[in-house]
ROPA-743864 format. One line per 4 residues: their letters; for each residue x negated, y, z of C-alpha. Coordinates in pm, 1 decimal. Layout:
REM residues N
a = X:Y:Z  ...
//
This chain:
REM residues 473
xxxx = 8.0:5.3:-0.9  -290.0:236.2:76.8  -425.6:188.6:-270.6  -87.3:250.0:-427.2
xxxx = -50.2:570.1:-243.8  -388.6:682.4:-358.0  -288.7:587.0:-721.5  26.8:796.5:-697.7
xxxx = -139.9:1090.1:-508.7  93.9:1069.6:-235.4  61.9:1156.4:137.1  220.0:933.8:404.8
xxxx = 473.6:1211.7:474.4  567.8:1228.8:111.2  621.9:842.4:82.0  851.9:858.0:395.2
xxxx = 1061.0:1136.9:229.7  1088.8:939.9:-93.7  1202.8:604.1:90.1  1454.6:829.1:274.6
xxxx = 1589.8:963.2:-60.6  1612.4:608.3:-227.9  1787.9:486.5:89.9  2039.7:777.1:66.2
xxxx = 2136.3:677.6:-292.7  2296.0:368.8:-130.2  2454.8:541.1:155.5  2200.2:449.1:399.9
xxxx = 2079.0:721.4:640.4  1706.3:688.3:729.9  1492.0:922.6:907.3  1143.3:774.2:829.9
xxxx = 840.3:996.4:884.3  466.4:991.1:858.3  438.1:793.9:1177.8  645.6:511.3:1009.3
xxxx = 391.5:491.1:716.0  108.1:486.5:953.4  264.7:187.1:1117.0  311.4:6.9:781.8
xxxx = -48.6:72.3:682.0  -172.8:-61.3:1005.4  9.1:-400.0:932.2  340.0:-369.1:1074.0
xxxx = 620.6:-514.8:839.8  927.1:-297.4:838.7  1261.6:-472.3:864.3  1485.3:-524.1:557.8
xxxx = 1591.4:-329.1:352.8  1304.0:-92.9:411.8  1043.6:-313.8:216.9  1257.3:-314.7:-102.5
xxxx = 1324.2:62.7:-61.0  954.6:123.4:-33.5  888.6:-78.0:-351.0  1155.2:126.3:-547.4
xxxx = 1017.0:457.8:-430.3  650.0:373.9:-538.8  780.7:213.4:-854.4  935.1:547.6:-953.2
xxxx = 635.1:729.7:-855.8  400.3:507.3:-1063.7  652.1:459.3:-1348.9  588.1:89.5:-1319.9
xxxx = 732.2:-210.4:-1127.4  581.0:-261.4:-794.2  672.5:-567.8:-580.9  652.3:-654.6:-227.6
xxxx = 333.5:-864.7:-272.7  170.5:-564.2:-449.1  209.5:-361.7:-135.2  101.5:-625.0:98.6
xxxx = 457.0:-677.9:229.3  517.0:-1028.6:71.2  506.2:-1352.6:249.9  886.4:-1410.7:312.3
xxxx = 991.8:-1759.2:242.1  1164.1:-1775.0:-97.6  1548.4:-1811.0:-76.7  1701.6:-2115.1:-224.8
xxxx = 1829.4:-2072.5:-590.0  2210.7:-1965.1:-590.5  2302.7:-2222.4:-841.9  2174.3:-2507.0:-619.6
xxxx = 2434.5:-2408.5:-352.9  2783.5:-2536.4:-367.1  2905.6:-2304.0:-97.9  2823.9:-1925.2:-154.0
xxxx = 2894.7:-1860.0:202.2  2565.9:-2023.8:293.6  2358.2:-1797.0:56.7  2111.6:-1548.2:211.9
xxxx = 2120.0:-1186.5:78.5  1799.3:-1240.8:-102.4  1962.8:-1493.8:-343.7  2127.1:-1201.0:-522.5
xxxx = 1772.9:-1059.7:-585.7  1606.7:-1372.6:-747.1  1387.7:-1239.5:-1013.0  1435.7:-1316.5:-1385.2
xxxx = 1169.0:-1231.0:-1653.0  1300.7:-879.6:-1720.6  1531.3:-700.6:-1475.1  1491.4:-866.6:-1136.5
xxxx = 1821.6:-1042.2:-1150.6  1913.5:-1414.9:-1231.5  1983.8:-1491.2:-1599.1  2288.1:-1695.0:-1489.8
xxxx = 2577.0:-1442.8:-1425.9  2729.8:-1714.6:-1217.6  2445.4:-1695.4:-969.7  2464.8:-1320.0:-975.2
xxxx = 2834.5:-1320.1:-882.8  2806.9:-1568.8:-594.8  2477.9:-1405.6:-473.6  2662.4:-1073.8:-438.9
xxxx = 2960.0:-1216.5:-233.3  3033.8:-1008.7:76.3  3210.2:-1252.3:304.9  3125.0:-1119.3:642.9
xxxx = 3029.1:-785.0:798.8  2656.7:-862.1:846.1  2615.7:-960.7:474.0  2823.4:-659.7:352.4
xxxx = 2590.6:-430.8:544.0  2293.0:-596.2:406.0  2417.6:-593.5:43.7  2542.2:-228.7:75.5
xxxx = 2170.0:-134.2:140.8  2052.9:-275.0:-181.9  1820.5:-22.4:-352.7  1933.7:162.3:-667.4
xxxx = 1661.8:77.6:-939.1  1564.8:316.1:-1205.2  1385.4:56.0:-1400.7  1711.7:-128.6:-1434.0
xxxx = 1851.2:149.7:-1632.8  1654.9:47.9:-1935.1  1938.4:-134.7:-2091.3  1930.8:-245.1:-2447.1
xxxx = 2177.4:-132.4:-2705.2  2454.9:-357.8:-2827.4  2253.7:-482.9:-3153.7  1988.9:-613.4:-2942.0
xxxx = 2189.6:-749.9:-2662.3  2433.3:-933.4:-2896.4  2134.5:-1080.5:-3092.3  2097.7:-1320.5:-2783.8
xxxx = 2470.6:-1430.7:-2802.5  2679.0:-1596.6:-3053.0  3016.9:-1594.5:-2872.6  3151.6:-1776.1:-2564.2
xxxx = 2997.9:-2100.0:-2481.0  3140.4:-2386.3:-2286.7  2878.2:-2396.7:-2023.1  2936.1:-2769.4:-1957.4
xxxx = 2849.3:-2861.1:-1594.9  2825.9:-3222.1:-1523.3  2878.4:-3144.2:-1152.3  3200.5:-2952.9:-1211.7
xxxx = 3510.2:-3154.3:-1321.8  3726.4:-2842.6:-1385.0  3882.3:-2755.9:-1717.1  3988.4:-2409.7:-1776.9
xxxx = 4382.5:-2385.8:-1768.8  4620.9:-2114.1:-1903.4  4761.2:-2021.3:-1553.5  4410.6:-1963.7:-1421.3
xxxx = 4333.0:-1714.6:-1698.8  4662.3:-1539.6:-1644.9  4613.0:-1506.6:-1284.1  4268.2:-1347.4:-1349.4
xxxx = 4429.9:-1103.4:-1574.8  4688.9:-1001.5:-1318.5  4432.8:-980.7:-1040.0  4225.3:-743.2:-1271.2
xxxx = 4533.2:-513.8:-1284.9  4609.0:-542.3:-914.3  4256.8:-464.2:-797.3  4258.5:-160.7:-1036.5
xxxx = 4585.3:-33.7:-893.8  4445.6:-70.8:-538.6  4138.3:106.9:-627.3  4331.1:403.2:-795.1
xxxx = 4567.6:433.0:-495.4  4338.3:374.4:-182.1  3973.1:395.0:-292.6  3686.2:168.0:-355.7
xxxx = 3609.5:89.9:-2.1  3954.6:-62.5:55.8  3911.5:-409.0:-104.1  3587.6:-421.6:-262.5
xxxx = 3472.6:-701.0:-7.9  3788.9:-896.4:-114.0  3718.5:-851.6:-485.4  3347.3:-963.3:-445.9
xxxx = 3483.4:-1284.2:-285.6  3725.7:-1332.8:-550.5  3459.0:-1308.1:-814.6  3234.1:-1543.0:-633.9
xxxx = 3481.0:-1812.7:-513.5  3743.1:-1809.6:-784.2  3620.9:-1643.1:-1112.2  3244.3:-1772.7:-1098.1
xxxx = 3326.5:-2145.6:-1061.3  3561.3:-2120.1:-1362.1  3307.9:-1964.8:-1583.1  3132.2:-2306.1:-1573.5
xxxx = 3451.9:-2490.0:-1670.8  3507.2:-2619.9:-2009.0  3798.9:-2468.0:-2219.3  3907.6:-2374.6:-2556.9
xxxx = 3732.4:-2067.3:-2727.2  4048.6:-1861.6:-2702.6  4088.1:-1930.9:-2316.4  3716.0:-1888.4:-2275.3
xxxx = 3738.9:-1544.1:-2432.5  4039.7:-1442.8:-2220.6  3867.4:-1551.1:-1907.3  3547.2:-1378.5:-1982.6
xxxx = 3728.5:-1045.7:-2067.3  3908.9:-1065.5:-1735.3  3586.9:-1154.5:-1555.6  3400.3:-856.8:-1732.6
xxxx = 3684.7:-618.9:-1614.5  3696.9:-751.9:-1256.3  3317.4:-714.5:-1234.5  3312.1:-378.1:-1397.8
xxxx = 3572.0:-281.7:-1125.8  3358.1:-418.3:-847.2  3075.2:-207.4:-970.4  3288.1:104.2:-971.5
xxxx = 3426.1:31.1:-637.8  3084.4:26.3:-500.7  2989.5:338.2:-665.1  3308.5:502.8:-531.0
xxxx = 3194.9:379.9:-180.7  2846.4:501.3:-220.8  2690.2:164.1:-229.1  2493.2:242.9:-551.5
xxxx = 2229.7:-27.7:-548.7  2509.5:-299.3:-510.6  2732.4:-136.2:-784.9  2434.9:-121.4:-1022.7
xxxx = 2402.9:-494.6:-990.2  2758.2:-545.5:-1057.0  2740.8:-322.6:-1377.8  2447.0:-531.1:-1488.4
xxxx = 2646.7:-844.2:-1425.5  2940.4:-709.0:-1640.3  2690.5:-631.8:-1921.4  2592.6:-998.8:-1908.5
xxxx = 2964.5:-1108.5:-1934.9  3030.5:-866.7:-2216.8  2744.2:-1011.7:-2405.3  2855.4:-1368.8:-2336.4
xxxx = 3201.6:-1273.9:-2475.9  3071.8:-1083.3:-2782.4  3259.9:-779.8:-2653.5  3098.7:-461.2:-2758.2
xxxx = 3382.6:-239.0:-2625.3  3330.9:-395.4:-2270.5  2968.2:-352.3:-2304.6  3004.3:24.9:-2399.2
xxxx = 3243.1:101.1:-2106.4  3007.6:-61.3:-1863.8  2706.8:156.5:-2022.1  2925.5:456.3:-1964.5
xxxx = 2986.3:359.5:-1595.3  2611.0:331.5:-1545.3  2572.8:672.5:-1699.4  2821.1:830.8:-1462.7
xxxx = 2632.9:667.6:-1159.6  2299.8:785.7:-1285.9  2425.2:1134.0:-1337.4  2562.0:1141.8:-1004.0
xxxx = 2230.8:1051.1:-838.5  2043.2:1292.6:-1047.9  1879.8:1071.1:-1301.7  1992.5:1311.3:-1575.2
xxxx = 1794.3:1193.8:-1887.9  1880.8:825.8:-1818.4  2252.9:942.5:-1787.2  2231.7:1113.2:-2133.3
xxxx = 2073.2:803.1:-2292.8  2311.0:555.7:-2142.8  2629.0:765.8:-2253.2  2478.3:821.7:-2593.7
xxxx = 2422.2:447.7:-2635.6  2797.3:375.7:-2528.2  2926.3:646.2:-2770.2  2737.3:489.4:-3063.9
xxxx = 2891.5:147.2:-2991.0  3229.3:291.6:-2967.8  3231.9:447.1:-3314.8  3282.8:107.5:-3468.9
xxxx = 3466.9:-76.0:-3203.5  3718.3:155.5:-3053.8  4016.3:396.8:-3132.8  3984.7:780.2:-3105.2
xxxx = 4103.8:785.5:-2734.4  3830.9:557.5:-2629.1  3585.3:764.2:-2832.9  3685.8:1071.6:-2650.6
xxxx = 3635.2:873.5:-2326.6  3269.8:806.2:-2425.8  3202.8:1151.2:-2575.8  3335.9:1343.4:-2273.7
xxxx = 3066.4:1156.9:-2051.2  2808.6:1247.7:-2314.1  2913.4:1603.6:-2280.3  2894.3:1606.1:-1893.1
xxxx = 2555.2:1416.7:-1874.5  2416.5:1661.3:-2128.8  2543.1:1964.2:-1927.9  2391.6:1819.3:-1614.0
xxxx = 2058.2:1772.3:-1804.7  2079.1:2142.0:-1910.8  2139.9:2084.2:-2284.7  2401.8:2338.0:-2329.1
xxxx = 2468.0:2319.0:-2699.4  2484.4:1947.8:-2701.7  2736.9:1957.4:-2404.9  2967.9:2205.0:-2579.5
xxxx = 2952.4:2039.9:-2917.1  3029.6:1699.4:-2777.9  3314.1:1801.4:-2552.9  3469.6:1974.5:-2847.5
xxxx = 3449.4:1652.6:-3029.3  3621.0:1461.6:-2737.4  3897.8:1720.4:-2742.8  3953.4:1642.3:-3109.9
xxxx = 3947.2:1274.4:-3071.6  4206.1:1278.2:-2791.4  4433.1:1516.7:-2969.2  4414.8:1282.3:-3273.3
xxxx = 4497.5:971.5:-3055.6  4787.5:1159.6:-2887.0  4934.0:1251.4:-3222.8  4922.8:896.3:-3339.9
xxxx = 5049.9:721.0:-3042.0  5273.8:994.3:-2869.8  5142.7:886.6:-2528.2  5092.1:519.4:-2559.7
xxxx = 4879.1:447.1:-2255.6  4734.1:127.8:-2408.3  4597.2:317.6:-2704.6  4465.3:573.4:-2452.0
xxxx = 4248.7:320.4:-2278.3  4481.3:234.7:-1995.8  4294.1:-82.4:-1856.3  4111.3:-186.7:-1558.9
xxxx = 3792.3:-52.2:-1735.9  3859.5:304.9:-1735.9  4201.3:497.1:-1807.4  4176.7:803.8:-2018.1
xxxx = 4436.3:1072.7:-2086.1  4449.2:1450.9:-2103.0  4402.4:1500.0:-1724.0  4076.9:1287.6:-1752.6
xxxx = 3952.4:1506.2:-2046.6  4038.4:1818.3:-1847.2  3828.6:1690.1:-1552.0  3527.8:1647.1:-1795.7
xxxx = 3581.9:1988.1:-1944.3  3578.1:2149.3:-1599.6  3275.4:1954.9:-1516.4  3093.7:2085.8:-1824.3
xxxx = 3189.1:2435.5:-1750.7  3090.2:2424.1:-1384.8  2758.7:2273.7:-1485.2  2700.3:2552.0:-1735.1
xxxx = 2799.3:2826.2:-1495.8  3145.8:2909.7:-1603.6  3322.0:2873.3:-1258.5  3634.3:3073.4:-1351.5
xxxx = 3686.0:2849.5:-1656.1  3620.3:2528.7:-1443.2  3886.4:2632.7:-1191.1  4140.5:2712.6:-1465.1
xxxx = 4066.2:2381.6:-1634.2  4082.3:2184.7:-1296.3  4415.2:2341.9:-1207.7  4550.5:2222.2:-1527.1
xxxx = 4403.1:1870.8:-1471.3  4586.3:1846.2:-1138.2  4925.9:1912.3:-1289.7  4885.5:1628.3:-1540.9
xxxx = 4716.0:1386.4:-1333.9  4950.5:1056.5:-1302.7  5077.1:996.5:-960.9  4931.5:652.6:-939.3
xxxx = 4577.3:801.7:-951.1  4557.7:923.1:-583.4  4192.6:884.3:-547.9  4119.1:1089.4:-873.5
xxxx = 4368.2:1350.9:-762.1  4205.1:1397.8:-425.1  3862.5:1437.4:-562.1  3983.7:1694.1:-826.7
xxxx = 4138.3:1893.4:-539.7  3818.6:1868.8:-338.2  3609.0:1998.8:-630.0  3871.7:2271.6:-710.0
xxxx = 3856.4:2391.1:-358.1  3470.8:2411.6:-350.7  3491.0:2621.3:-669.7  3748.8:2852.7:-526.9
xxxx = 3519.8:2908.1:-225.9  3235.1:2968.1:-470.9  3437.1:3248.0:-584.9  3514.7:3410.1:-250.7
xxxx = 3887.3:3301.9:-262.2  3905.3:3141.8:92.2  4278.1:3139.8:100.7  4306.7:2957.1:-220.8
xxxx = 4034.9:2716.0:-115.7  4206.6:2635.3:222.6  4535.3:2568.5:31.4  4379.3:2314.0:-214.2
xxxx = 4187.9:2144.6:68.9  4505.8:2082.0:238.7  4625.5:1922.0:-82.4  4311.5:1714.2:-78.5
xxxx = 4371.1:1595.8:277.0  4726.6:1498.6:189.2  4582.8:1229.9:-41.7  4261.4:1166.5:148.7
xxxx = 4450.8:1027.6:445.3  4529.3:712.6:238.6  4172.4:677.2:89.4  3876.7:455.5:208.6
xxxx = 3582.8:541.0:-0.8  3240.0:719.2:24.9  3323.8:997.0:-210.6  3635.2:1116.9:5.0
xxxx = 3406.6:1085.4:312.4  3158.4:1308.6:140.7  3414.9:1543.1:40.4  3567.0:1586.3:400.5
xxxx = 3202.6:1633.9:543.1  3136.3:1904.3:271.5  3462.8:2075.1:358.2  3364.8:2087.2:726.4
xxxx = 3017.0:2205.1:653.5  3123.3:2478.0:416.6  3410.4:2602.6:639.3  3240.3:2599.5:963.7
xxxx = 3094.6:2956.7:930.5  3466.4:3065.8:864.6  3605.6:2896.4:1167.0  3705.3:3241.4:1336.3
xxxx = 3991.3:3254.3:1047.5  4304.7:3108.8:1183.7  4406.0:2915.8:859.2  4048.5:2768.9:848.3
xxxx = 4072.6:2657.2:1217.6  4404.5:2477.6:1130.4  4234.2:2302.8:839.2  3937.3:2198.2:1026.9
xxxx = 4171.7:2060.8:1306.3  4329.5:1835.3:1036.6  3993.8:1682.4:947.0  3934.2:1571.6:1302.3
xxxx = 4216.4:1330.3:1264.0  4102.2:1193.5:936.2  3967.4:851.0:1023.7  3954.6:612.2:730.2
xxxx = 3933.0:244.8:789.6  3574.6:242.5:661.1  3452.5:-100.2:538.2  3137.8:9.5:383.4
x = 2786.8:34.0:521.0
//
């Protein structure tokens, strides 16, 4: 480790701060300092997940992969391979991290899904602290990924006597809709552990079962949607390293199913996550890759869905012209789709893998305007978005209100900010997710200096009773 610090030109204090930052990306609060690093250099091995977080921090600094053994922190007994276990409940957390030849995850998606099962509180906390890996954002485009696949395979398993049945596939499709509705209404933290267990104990074993090509395609499509949804729920709950692993698993399933549309939506999800965490160029690259795939595989509404994210990522990266050009293209695509379908939600991307409609576009337009410094324009657009947001999308509506209130406060309009924050709390009372918690904490922090104001005091009192049933880290 001492040699790696010298190579990076880092001080002990700087390494501690970088590890704290990597941990924060997964919602883990650490207060490491120079003394912590001094102990590591003296031979004291930190407890998990700190070694993995150190490796990720140094890998980013050196722009190459650094493992635990490279730092002198190896020596743990290897965990048994996931595929050799019949009961995923017996797996250790390290099983989800078994290396492959490229990205640090098993090549077998069944092993990934079983290894990520969150069936008790201790395991859930351990997995929630999984490091978010910048190197894992180097994702191939569809042409390269598809070259490794030739459609669904039967995956015969001599130890598995199952055959895939129509009822099992129909149940998986309905469960995708159910979990999607729960996520929209109650937030990603509400049932993400249950979804992880459903993927591990119900879906993963059936991925090994033999079946007709048509049934296999339907099962893989449902599995892709469920895995993507698990990734998004982790993202929503602030567990970014774990979410990234589910996104990678969704990419594997989309490849297995020869599904470029599912692959593109998952790339977009990775882009949103990277942008949120400040990895702006990666976010642009992923969004543009998704948009390229969509040109030949999706209709105009889905193309708008992808182009809007390109615009937001470009704005966050400081590319004003690209952001404005692309958001205008997204507007045209959605107008084209609406004129063709007269509001057909299916044509507008109404699936478990991302709904898109005029309110979603308005949210992206507002994000672009805010990132480019047009606060007044962002306020007007977000206000419009709240009027068109479907009632079932409670979490999205709450987060839009939180952003809108913050923008009002930026403009010095305290009364309007307080009124909108009350609307946010109306919905937040039903939510269990990290993004809602972050928004409440921001509300308290920003309004604390104004607590002498009677309306502000009343709002702050409301936040003291906001106690979501948190199930995350």
